[in-house]
MDTraj code that builds the backbone (N, CA, C; nanometers):
import mdtraj as md
import numpy as np

residues = "MET LYS ARG ILE VAL TRP THR GLU PRO ALA LYS ALA ASP ILE ARG ARG LEU ASP LYS PRO THR ALA MET ARG ILE LEU ALA ALA LEU HIS ARG PHE ALA ASP SER GLY GLU GLY ASP VAL LYS ALA LEU GLN GLY ARG GLU GLU LEU ARG LEU ARG ILE GLY ASP TYR ARG LEU PHE PHE VAL CYS PRO ALA ALA ASP THR ILE GLU ILE ARG ARG VAL LEU HIS ARG ARG GLU ALA TYR ARG".split()
xyz = np.array([
    [-1.9968, 1.6655, -1.2108],
    [-1.9488, 1.5353, -1.1644],
    [-1.8758, 1.4653, -1.2778],
    [-1.7664, 1.4018, -1.2419],
    [-1.6895, 1.3279, -1.3416],
    [-1.7527, 1.1910, -1.3658],
    [-1.7322, 1.1403, -1.4863],
    [-1.7811, 1.0075, -1.5229],
    [-1.6830, 0.9044, -1.4693],
    [-1.7343, 0.7979, -1.4087],
    [-1.6509, 0.6939, -1.3495],
    [-1.6577, 0.5694, -1.4367],
    [-1.5401, 0.5209, -1.4793],
    [-1.5289, 0.4007, -1.5623],
    [-1.4525, 0.2961, -1.4824],
    [-1.5067, 0.1756, -1.4741],
    [-1.4439, 0.0672, -1.3979],
    [-1.3793, -0.0324, -1.4932],
    [-1.2559, -0.0740, -1.4636],
    [-1.1933, -0.1836, -1.5384],
    [-1.2419, -0.3152, -1.4769],
    [-1.2240, -0.4246, -1.5495],
    [-1.2684, -0.5549, -1.4986],
    [-1.1969, -0.5947, -1.3685],
    [-1.0632, -0.5755, -1.3572],
    [-0.9990, -0.6095, -1.2291],
    [-1.0536, -0.5274, -1.1120],
    [-1.0863, -0.4010, -1.1350],
    [-1.1406, -0.3170, -1.0282],
    [-1.2806, -0.3646, -0.9881],
    [-1.3611, -0.4055, -1.0856],
    [-1.4944, -0.4595, -1.0529],
    [-1.4823, -0.5846, -0.9677],
    [-1.3873, -0.6712, -1.0034],
    [-1.3660, -0.7939, -0.9259],
    [-1.3190, -0.7606, -0.7840],
    [-1.2311, -0.6609, -0.7718],
    [-1.1815, -0.6201, -0.6392],
    [-1.2951, -0.5730, -0.5499],
    [-1.3835, -0.4902, -0.6020],
    [-1.4911, -0.4325, -0.5198],
    [-1.5949, -0.5389, -0.4845],
    [-1.6173, -0.6356, -0.5741],
    [-1.7120, -0.7439, -0.5451],
    [-1.6611, -0.8354, -0.4344],
    [-1.5301, -0.8466, -0.4203],
    [-1.4686, -0.9335, -0.3205],
    [-1.4840, -0.8801, -0.1779],
    [-1.5130, -0.7524, -0.1633],
    [-1.5193, -0.6894, -0.0312],
    [-1.6555, -0.7107, 0.0339],
    [-1.6574, -0.6983, 0.1681],
    [-1.7865, -0.7035, 0.2369],
    [-1.8638, -0.5749, 0.2059],
    [-1.9942, -0.5805, 0.2204],
    [-2.0798, -0.4709, 0.1756],
    [-2.0522, -0.3371, 0.2447],
    [-2.0359, -0.3312, 0.3782],
    [-2.0090, -0.1998, 0.4411],
    [-1.8798, -0.1354, 0.3894],
    [-1.7756, -0.2154, 0.3712],
    [-1.6483, -0.1622, 0.3202],
    [-1.6649, -0.1125, 0.1775],
    [-1.7319, -0.1901, 0.0939],
    [-1.7544, -0.1505, -0.0452],
    [-1.8354, -0.0208, -0.0521],
    [-1.9362, -0.0071, 0.0323],
    [-2.0183, 0.1140, 0.0315],
    [-1.9381, 0.2357, 0.0771],
    [-1.8484, 0.2170, 0.1750],
    [-1.7630, 0.3263, 0.2209],
    [-1.6685, 0.3714, 0.1095],
    [-1.6144, 0.2758, 0.0348],
    [-1.5243, 0.3078, -0.0763],
    [-1.6000, 0.3805, -0.1868],
    [-1.7188, 0.3324, -0.2204],
    [-1.7985, 0.3969, -0.3257],
    [-1.8405, 0.5378, -0.2852],
    [-1.8754, 0.5566, -0.1575],
    [-1.9138, 0.6899, -0.1099],
    [-1.7950, 0.7863, -0.1212],
    [-1.6758, 0.7410, -0.0834],
    [-1.5568, 0.8258, -0.0926],
    [-1.5229, 0.8565, -0.2383],
    [-1.5409, 0.7586, -0.3255],
    [-1.5150, 0.7791, -0.4686],
    [-1.6109, 0.8830, -0.5262],
    [-1.7390, 0.8740, -0.4932],
    [-1.8362, 0.9709, -0.5439],
    [-1.8118, 1.1110, -0.4864],
    [-1.7701, 1.1168, -0.3605],
    [-1.7356, 1.2463, -0.3009],
    [-1.6171, 1.3080, -0.3762],
    [-1.5175, 1.2259, -0.4100],
    [-1.4025, 1.2754, -0.4860],
    [-1.4435, 1.3185, -0.6269],
    [-1.5292, 1.2407, -0.6922],
    [-1.5736, 1.2742, -0.8279],
    [-1.6535, 1.4040, -0.8296],
    [-1.7327, 1.4295, -0.7252],
    [-1.8137, 1.5516, -0.7169],
    [-1.7299, 1.6749, -0.6853],
    [-1.6455, 1.6636, -0.5810],
    [-1.5821, 1.7841, -0.5291],
    [-1.4295, 1.7832, -0.5346],
    [-1.3697, 1.6704, -0.5697],
    [-1.2238, 1.6621, -0.5674],
    [-1.1687, 1.6449, -0.4271],
    [-1.2569, 1.6174, -0.3324],
    [-1.2190, 1.6035, -0.1917],
    [-1.1720, 1.4611, -0.1640],
    [-1.0575, 1.4479, -0.0993],
    [-1.0057, 1.3158, -0.0633],
    [-0.8545, 1.3165, -0.0576],
    [-0.7993, 1.2101, -0.0029],
    [-0.6539, 1.1964, 0.0112],
    [-0.5985, 1.1334, -0.1164],
    [-0.5682, 1.2168, -0.2151],
    [-0.5190, 1.1708, -0.3449],
    [-0.3719, 1.2049, -0.3573],
    [-0.2965, 1.1102, -0.4114],
    [-0.1530, 1.1303, -0.4261],
    [-0.1072, 1.0674, -0.5577],
    [-0.0161, 1.1341, -0.6277],
    [0.0459, 1.0769, -0.7467],
    [0.1547, 0.9804, -0.7001],
    [0.1646, 0.8661, -0.7640],
    [0.2607, 0.7646, -0.7227],
    [0.3882, 0.7743, -0.8046],
    [0.5008, 0.7558, -0.7394],
    [0.6291, 0.7596, -0.8092],
    [0.6448, 0.6333, -0.8933],
    [0.6922, 0.6516, -1.0156],
    [0.7179, 0.5378, -1.1025],
    [0.5935, 0.4774, -1.1649],
    [0.4786, 0.5381, -1.1447],
    [0.3525, 0.4890, -1.2022],
    [0.2771, 0.6078, -1.2596],
    [0.1910, 0.5791, -1.3557],
    [0.1087, 0.6864, -1.4117],
    [-0.0180, 0.7088, -1.3290],
    [-0.0464, 0.6163, -1.2374],
    [-0.1720, 0.6192, -1.1631],
    [-0.1682, 0.7169, -1.0460],
    [-0.2881, 0.7531, -1.0044],
    [-0.3083, 0.8273, -0.8802],
    [-0.3678, 0.7303, -0.7795],
    [-0.3584, 0.7663, -0.6515],
    [-0.4092, 0.6804, -0.5465],
    [-0.5027, 0.7603, -0.4570],
    [-0.6198, 0.7052, -0.4298],
    [-0.7138, 0.7630, -0.3342],
    [-0.7143, 0.6725, -0.2117],
    [-0.6772, 0.7281, -0.0954],
    [-0.6709, 0.6496, 0.0279],
    [-0.8057, 0.6560, 0.0974],
    [-0.8616, 0.5373, 0.1281],
    [-0.9897, 0.5259, 0.1976],
    [-0.9690, 0.4259, 0.3109],
    [-0.9330, 0.4743, 0.4283],
    [-0.9045, 0.3858, 0.5410],
    [-0.7867, 0.2961, 0.5086],
    [-0.8061, 0.1641, 0.5192],
    [-0.7005, 0.0677, 0.4880],
    [-0.6998, 0.0277, 0.3410],
    [-0.7855, 0.0873, 0.2604],
    [-0.7938, 0.0511, 0.1184],
    [-0.7377, 0.1615, 0.0307],
    [-0.6863, 0.1214, -0.0842],
    [-0.6303, 0.2143, -0.1819],
    [-0.7019, 0.1930, -0.3143],
    [-0.7493, 0.3012, -0.3715],
    [-0.8185, 0.2984, -0.5002],
    [-0.7229, 0.3618, -0.6018],
    [-0.6785, 0.2839, -0.6992],
    [-0.5851, 0.3326, -0.7997],
    [-0.6632, 0.3713, -0.9245],
    [-0.6338, 0.4907, -0.9782],
    [-0.7091, 0.5394, -1.0930],
    [-0.6229, 0.6307, -1.1792],
    [-0.6716, 0.6554, -1.3004],
    [-0.6129, 0.7547, -1.3904],
    [-0.7261, 0.8431, -1.4407],
    [-0.6895, 0.9598, -1.4893],
    [-0.7869, 1.0520, -1.5485],
    [-0.7504, 1.0707, -1.6961],
    [-0.8014, 0.9823, -1.7847],
    [-0.7656, 0.9925, -1.9260],
    [-0.8195, 1.1193, -1.9928],
    [-0.9280, 1.1736, -1.9399],
    [-0.9843, 1.2994, -1.9895],
    [-1.0221, 1.3837, -1.8680],
    [-1.0475, 1.5116, -1.8909],
    [-1.0772, 1.6027, -1.7800],
    [-1.2051, 1.5642, -1.7055],
    [-1.2991, 1.4980, -1.7736],
    [-1.4277, 1.4659, -1.7108],
    [-1.4446, 1.3168, -1.6817],
    [-1.3349, 1.2399, -1.6814],
    [-1.3427, 1.0947, -1.6648],
    [-1.2428, 1.0466, -1.5604],
    [-1.2866, 0.9507, -1.4786],
    [-1.1992, 0.8805, -1.3847],
    [-1.2070, 0.7328, -1.4213],
    [-1.0931, 0.6712, -1.4504],
    [-1.0887, 0.5281, -1.4807],
    [-1.0299, 0.4551, -1.3609],
    [-1.1121, 0.3735, -1.2951],
    [-1.0691, 0.2998, -1.1768],
    [-0.9969, 0.1748, -1.2244],
    [-0.8716, 0.1580, -1.1784],
    [-0.7918, 0.0428, -1.2201],
    [-0.7947, -0.0704, -1.1180],
    [-0.7752, -0.0400, -0.9885],
    [-0.7735, -0.1426, -0.8842],
    [-0.8255, -0.0845, -0.7534],
    [-0.8778, -0.1727, -0.6678],
    [-0.9178, -0.1388, -0.5310],
    [-0.8570, -0.2472, -0.4434],
    [-0.7524, -0.2107, -0.3654],
    [-0.6779, -0.3112, -0.2899],
    [-0.6577, -0.2692, -0.1449],
    [-0.6436, -0.3683, -0.0575],
    [-0.6056, -0.3415, 0.0808],
    [-0.4621, -0.2922, 0.0797],
    [-0.4258, -0.2102, 0.1755],
    [-0.2944, -0.1485, 0.1730],
    [-0.1799, -0.2484, 0.1813],
    [-0.2030, -0.3662, 0.2425],
    [-0.0944, -0.4650, 0.2508],
    [-0.0652, -0.5278, 0.1147],
    [-0.1606, -0.5236, 0.0211],
    [-0.1415, -0.5807, -0.1125],
    [-0.1158, -0.4744, -0.2188],
    [-0.1436, -0.3503, -0.1852],
    [-0.1500, -0.2448, -0.2876],
    [-0.0172, -0.2124, -0.3524],
    [0.0911, -0.2152, -0.2783],
    [0.2176, -0.1650, -0.3326],
    [0.3167, -0.2752, -0.3647],
    [0.2748, -0.3978, -0.3731],
    [0.3640, -0.5106, -0.4048],
    [0.3915, -0.5176, -0.5520],
])
top = md.Topology()
chain = top.add_chain()
for i, resn in enumerate(residues, 1):
    res = top.add_residue(resn, chain, resSeq=i)
    for name in ("N", "CA", "C"):
        top.add_atom(name, md.element.get_by_symbol(name[0]), res)
traj = md.Trajectory(xyz[None], top)
């Protein structure tokens, strides 16, 4: 399993969500960290990767082979602005 590191903006984003949505996002993140399973895409013009979880987008980078750094967790209407 990869180590998950949260930035302060990402922590604030996840705290802002209702509990069922936050739990669904965390479950998908842990599934991705364990098995690499999920809808992940590299973004054009950005160094970040994106994990799609329903209407939410989790933006992250992998600074090392065993680490995932979560940068933001946003609703899709706000994610690409």
